[in-house]
N, C-alpha and C positions, 0 to 999 in steps of 0.2 A: 078897496084899492090901496089904502095906506098900509094896511097890514101886509099885503102881498109885496109891496115895495121894500118892506123891512126884511123879508125872508130871503136869506142868501141862497141862490140857486145852485147848490152844490152839484146835483146830478147833471144839470145842463152844462156846467163848466167842466166837469170831469169828462164828459163825453167830448167836449171840444178839446180837452187835453189829449184824448185818444187820437184826435185828428193830427195834432202836432207830433205825437209819437209816430204815427204812420208816415207823416210827411218827411221827417228827418231820416227815417229808414229808407223811404223811396229814393232819397238823394244818395245815401251812403252804402246801401247793401251791395252794389257791384264791387266795392273795394275789397270785400271779404272773399269773393269768388272770381277774381279776375282771371286766374289761370283757366278755370272752367269755361268762362265766357270766351276767352281768347281761342281755346281749342274748338269750341262749338261753332264759332263764327269764322274760324280760319284766319285769325288776325294775330298780331303780336301784342305783348303786354302793354306797350305804350298806346297803341290804338284802343285797347280795351279800357285803359285808364281815362281816355277821352269820354267814355260813357258817363263818368262822374263829372269831369270838367265841363262837358257840353251841357249837361243838365244845369250846373251852377251858373254857367254863362247865360243860358236862356232865362233863368230866373232873374239874373241881374239886369239883363237888357230889356225884358218885356214887362217887368213889374210896374214901372211908372205908366207907360201908355195903356196897359191893360187895366190897371186900377182906375185910371181916368175914364176909360171906355165903359167900365162896368159900374161906375159910382152910383148910378141911379137905380140899379137892380136891387130887389129885395135881398137882404143879406142871407136869409135861409136858402132861398132859391139858388143864389150864386154858390154858396158853400156846397150844396148838394150836387150841383153840376160839376164842381171841381173834384169832389170825391169820386164821382162816377168816372171822371177823366183819369184820376189816379188809379182806380180799380182796373179799368180797361187797358190802360197802357202797360201796367205791370203784368197783367195776365197775358197780353199779346207778346210782351218781351219774352215770357217763359216759352212760347212756342215759335218764336222767330228764329230762322236760320240764316237771315241776311243781316250783315253789319249795317248796311244803309237803312234798312227798315228799323232795326233796333235803335240806331242813333236817332232816327226821326221820332220814334216813340219816346225816347228819353228826352228829346227837346220839347215835345208836347207836355210831358210830365213836368219838365222844368218851368214851362210857361204857367202851368197850373199852380206850381209852388210859388212862382213870382207873384201871383194874385193872392194866394192863400195866406202867406205869412203876414202881409200888412193888414188884410181885412179881418182875420179871425180874432185878433186882439181887440179891435174896435167893436166887432160883433159881441164879444164877451163883455166888454165894458157896457154895452147897451142893455144888458140883462140885469144890471145891478144899480144900486143907488150910487150917486157921485162919490160918496165918501169911501166906497169900496172898489173903485175902478182899478186901482193899482193891484189890489189883491186878485181881482178877476184876471188881469193880464198874467200875474205870477202863476195862477193855477192853470190857465190855458197853456202857457209856455213851459210848464213843468213837464209836459209830455215830450218835448224835444230833449230835455235833459235825461229823462228816463230812457228815451230812445237810444241815445248815445251810450249810456252807462249800462243798460240792461238789455234793451231790444237788439242792438247791433251784434253783441256776442251771441245772443240766442238765435237770431236769424242766420248769422254766419255758420253756426253749428248745424242748423237745418240744411243750409245750402251744401255744406261739406259732407253731411251724412246722407242726404237724400237727393242731392243735385240742385243746381240753381233754378231749374224750372219749378220745382216744388216750393222753393223759397219765394220766388216771384209770385206764384199762384197764391200762396198763403198771404203775402202782402196785399195783393189785389183783392183777395177775399175779405181781408180786414177792412180795407177802404170801403168796400160795398156794404159790409155789415154795419159799419159806423154810419154810413149814409142812411141805411134803413132805420136804424135807431134814431138818428137825427131827424128824419122825416116825421117821426112820431113825437119826439121830445122838444126839439128846438122851437122857440117862438119866431114868428115872422117879424122882421125889423126892416122898415122901409129904408131905401137908399137915400142919398142926398141929391138935391137938385144941383145941376152943373152951373156954377157961378164963377165969376172972376176971382173971388176970394179963395175958392178951393182948387184953383188951377195949380199945377206943379210950378209954373214960372213964378206965380205970386208967392207961394209958400217958401220956395227955396231962397227967395230974397230976404226973408226974415232973419235977423241976426241971431235970434234964439235958436232957430233951426240950424243955422250954420255952426253954432257952437256944438250942438249935439252931433252933427255930421262929422266935425273935426274930432270930437271925442271918440266916436265910433271908428273912424279911420285909424287913429293912432292905437287904440286899445286892441282892435281886432288884428291889425298888422303885427303888433308886438306879440300878442299871445299865439296867434296861428303861425307866425314865423318860426316858432319853436315847436308848437304842439304837433304840427304836421310831421315833424321829424322825431316824434317821441320814441320810436324804436331805436334810432341812432343815439338819442339821449340816454336811454336805459343801458345800451351797450357801452357807451362812453363811461358811464358811472359804475359799471360792473354791479348793477343794481341787484340786491339780494331779493330773489323772488321773481326776477325777470319782468317782461312786459305785462304779464297777466296781473301780478301784484301791483305794479304801477297803475294800471288801468282800474283795478278795484279801488285802490286808495283815492285816485282821482274821482272815480264815480261816487264814492261815499261822500267825499267833500262836496261834490256837485249837488247831491241830494240834500245835504245840510243847508247849502246856500238857497235851495228852493224854499225850504221852510222859513228861513230868515227873511227872504224876499217877500213871501206871502204875508208874513206877520207885520213887517215894518215898511213896506214900499209906499203905502198911502200916507204915512206920517213922517217918514225919515228918508225920503227918496234920495236927496242929494247927499246926505251923510252916507248912505249905502254905496253910492257911486264913488265917493271919495275913498271909503274904506276898501272897496273892491279894487280900485286902482292902486292904492297904497299897498295892499296885501299882495297884489300881483308883482309889484316891484320887489318887495321883500322876498317873495318866493323865488323869483328869478335870480336874485342875488345869492340866496341859499344854494341854488343849483350851481352857481358860478364858483363860490368859495368853499362850499361844503358838500358838493354833489356826490363825492366819492366816500363820504363818511356814513357808514350804516346807521339807519334809523333817523338821522337828520334828513337824509334824502327821502326817506319814507314820509316823514312829517311834511316835507316840502311838497310832495305829490298830493297829499291830503289838502294842504293849504291852497295849492294851485287850483284844485277842484272848487274850493269855496270861492276863490277870486274869479274863476272863469265861469262857473255855472250860472250865475244870475245875470250875465251881461245882456242877453237878449231881452229879458224882462225889464231890466233897469233902463236900457236905452229906448225901448218902445214906450215905456211909461213916461220917460222924460220927453219923448217926442210928442206924445198926445197932449201933454200939459202945455205945450207951447202954442197950440192953435185952438180956435173955437170952432172953425169950420174946416172940412177937408182932412179930418184925422186919418182916414185911410190913405189919402194921397200923401200926407206927411210921413206916415209909417212906410209907405212904398218907397219914398226917397231914401229913408234911413235903411230899409231892407236891401235896396239895390246897392247902396254904398257898402253895407255889411258884406255882401257877396263879393263885390269888387275888392274890398279890403282883404278878404281871405285869399283871393288870387294874387294880390300884390304881396301879401305876407309870405305866401308859398313861394313865389318867384324870388323874392329878396332873400328869404331864408335858404332856399336851395342854392343860390349863387354864393352866399357867404359861407355856407357849409362846405361847398365844393372847393372854394378858393382858399378859405382860411381855417375852417374847422369849427367845432362847437366851442372852443375856447374863446372865439370872437363872436360867434352867433349869439350865445347866451347874454353877454353884456350889451350887445346891440339891441336885442329884444327888450332887455330891462330898461335901456335908455328910452326906447320908443314908448313903452308903457309909462315911464316916468313923465314923458311929455303929455300922455293922457291924464295922468294925475294932476299936473299943473293946469291943464285945460279945465278939468273938473273943478279944482279948488278955486281958481280965479273966475271961471266962467259962470258959476252959480249966482253971481251978482247980476248977470245978464238974464239968466233963465227965469221963467215965471215960476212962482211958488205954488200956484194952483191953477 
């Protein structure tokens, strides 16, 4: 038994990484084929865009109650049920001709995501020794980074070349294939007994959790307030290579951050958070002062990927360190706020962009991320070290 405990379960965690790869794609793939969806469902582009927004809103709203409801279930059983939910909803979206039905399926998928994101990192942690729990989270969450940097362009290409039904069928098939492999490979891990200590109300009152929540809110609002409008940023900078080059550089930076997080998250978590927040501020200031300078702006997109890429891993690792019981409930609180912060950042960024332009939006986002840096720098004296 002791020898097994020392063996790092790479295959198990990499398969869990395939889950987060699929999950981020399930949320974002409509964005690449919105005109197709709008035409097929006889709706306008704004209504088609709600297929992404409704999914995210369902994830944010239902994460906490659904995690609390399912806390006692075996983790393997719960994850397999969620994967079947992802598979079926995506396949049914491919064949739906009704906007109402498609939206309902997207909401169901969003509810599945609201449960999956908090629980899968805790499930991954349960498969390794305590000293490697941060690394387990980094590996599991690496799939979401790969999904944004590699998977989304690939699936968008599939959708544009072969039609969105093929794209959604491929995505649904991927979810079911991962479920089949997981049924064979993943270990059963018991859920938690429902107690007062792992209730959302008890956990959210802890000052350590409140620090991580504030950090999440500021960092995600600041980054997403600009990232969502990356196309306008590239046009504003007259960026050499266009949006494709910007996304490639950002994606490569994100991949670098995954390796850094996996290597150091267990021993230097709070240093990594400070560094990510500080680098985020520097990057946004580079955009503001030197964004139209060739190659400096290229370096800025690469550095932005490094600062942006590990945030999910770092924040979830920090959240799990603050509680002894109810880790999945704690991460559901953090995950819900993460989704709400994206929506707040999107709305704030859109308002500032429309009213004042990128000249104001970029420094405002830099100031918000600087607030996250201050929260991280001074808050680590409150946070638990282990």
